[in-house]
Structure formats: structure tokens, C-alpha cells
C-alpha positions in Angstrom: 0.0 0.0 0.0 1.5 3.3 -1.1 0.5 6.3 1.1 -0.2 9.7 -0.4 0.9 13.2 0.7 2.1 13.3 4.3 0.2 10.2 5.5 1.9 7.4 7.3 0.7 3.7 7.7 1.7 2.4 11.1 1.6 -1.1 12.5 0.6 -0.4 16.2 2.5 -2.2 18.9 1.4 -3.3 22.3 1.7 -0.4 24.7 4.4 -0.5 27.4 6.0 2.2 29.4 8.2 4.4 27.3 11.4 6.2 28.4 12.8 9.2 26.4 16.0 10.3 28.0 14.8 10.8 31.6 11.2 11.4 30.8 9.0 8.3 31.3 5.5 8.0 29.8 3.6 5.9 32.3 1.7 2.7 31.4 -1.7 3.7 32.7 -5.2 3.9 31.3 -4.9 7.7 30.4 -1.6 7.2 28.6 -2.8 4.2 26.6 -5.8 6.2 25.4 -3.7 9.2 24.3 -0.5 7.8 22.9 0.5 4.7 20.9 3.7 3.4 19.5 4.2 1.5 16.3 6.4 0.7 13.4 6.1 2.7 10.2 5.0 0.4 7.3 4.6 3.0 4.5 5.2 6.7 4.1 3.8 9.1 1.5 6.0 11.4 -0.5 5.1 14.5 1.5 3.0 17.6 0.9 3.4 19.5 -2.3 5.1 22.8 -1.7 3.1 25.5 -3.5 6.0 27.7 -4.5 8.0 25.1 -6.3 5.7 22.1 -6.8 8.1 19.7 -5.2 7.2 17.4 -2.2 8.4 18.2 1.3 10.2 15.2 2.8 8.4 13.2 5.5 10.6 13.0 8.6 10.1 9.2 9.2 10.9 6.2 7.0 9.5 2.7 6.7 10.8 0.6 9.6 11.1 3.5 12.1 9.6 3.0 15.6 7.5 6.0 16.5 5.3 7.4 19.3 2.1 9.1 18.1 -1.2 10.5 19.2 -3.6 7.5 19.1 -6.8 9.6 19.2 -6.0 11.0 15.8 -5.2 7.7 14.1 -7.6 6.2 11.6 -7.8 2.4 12.2 -8.0 0.2 9.0 -7.8 -3.5 8.3 -4.9 -4.6 6.1 -4.8 -8.3 5.3 -6.8 -9.0 8.5 -4.5 -6.9 10.7 -5.4 -3.6 12.3 -3.2 -0.7 11.1 -3.4 3.0 11.7 -3.2 5.8 9.2 -1.8 9.1 10.7 -0.7 12.4 9.4 3.0 13.3 9.8 2.2 16.1 12.3 0.8 13.5 14.7 4.2 11.8 15.2 5.7 12.8 18.6 9.0 11.0 18.5 11.1 8.6 16.6 12.3 5.9 19.0 15.7 4.3 19.2 16.2 0.7 20.2 15.9 0.3 24.0 13.8 3.4 24.7 10.9 1.3 26.0 11.9 0.8 29.6 10.8 -1.7 32.3 8.5 -0.3 35.0 11.2 -0.3 37.7 13.0 2.7 36.2 12.3 5.9 38.0 12.2 9.5 36.7 15.7 10.9 36.8 16.1 14.7 36.7 18.3 16.2 34.0 21.2 18.1 35.5 23.2 20.3 33.1 26.8 19.5 32.7 29.0 21.3 35.4 26.0 21.8 37.8 25.3 19.7 40.9 22.0 18.5 42.3 22.6 20.0 45.8 23.5 16.7 47.4 27.3 16.9 46.9 
């Protein structure tokens, strides 16, 4: 299936707690309703730029793991499997391997280099 414009076909994954640097998105009912993660299956060529008539590049590629707003996803069935169609602007983050963390990890504050946390 080839997507058009800036639309993205996503294979949604089972939700688990996500960690981005030191920010953790909790695995709770509210988070599961609002956010989803998935693997990009197909990406459109991007929106046509009116001044030059060329396509703007979509910032994700097939195979990328992403975090996106679930409430804006359009569910469809592709070969018996539920997939989501989203617009590019609904993608919150591209995930690197290992960014989905076990629940034991705690929120760790970010301390700029050269500063202390007051416990030294």
C-alpha cells in the first residue's frame, strides 16, 4: 500500500511504558488512550510545496519505531490486521532501540553539565 501526501501507515504495537532520556511516559489507562507506539510500514512522498511544486520530505521512514497520538489515528484492516493511518504532524518522536523501559525505572532529573544537584 503506497500512502499519499504526508500520510503514514503504522503497525501499532502493544503499549508498554516508554522512556525518552529521563522522561517516562507511564503505562496507565490515560496514557494508553492518548499515545501509541508503532512501526512505520509505508510513508507518503510528503505535501506538495506550493512555491516550487516539489514534495516536502516526511521525517520518518519505513521501519522506524514511533510514538504518536492514538486519538488522531484512523484504524483500518490490512490483510486482516489492524493498522493506523496518521498524518505526519501526529508523530511525537522517533524511538531508538531500548527506549521502552521496564516499569522499575524511575524518573531521573536532567542536570546540566557542570552543575550539581545540591547533594554533593
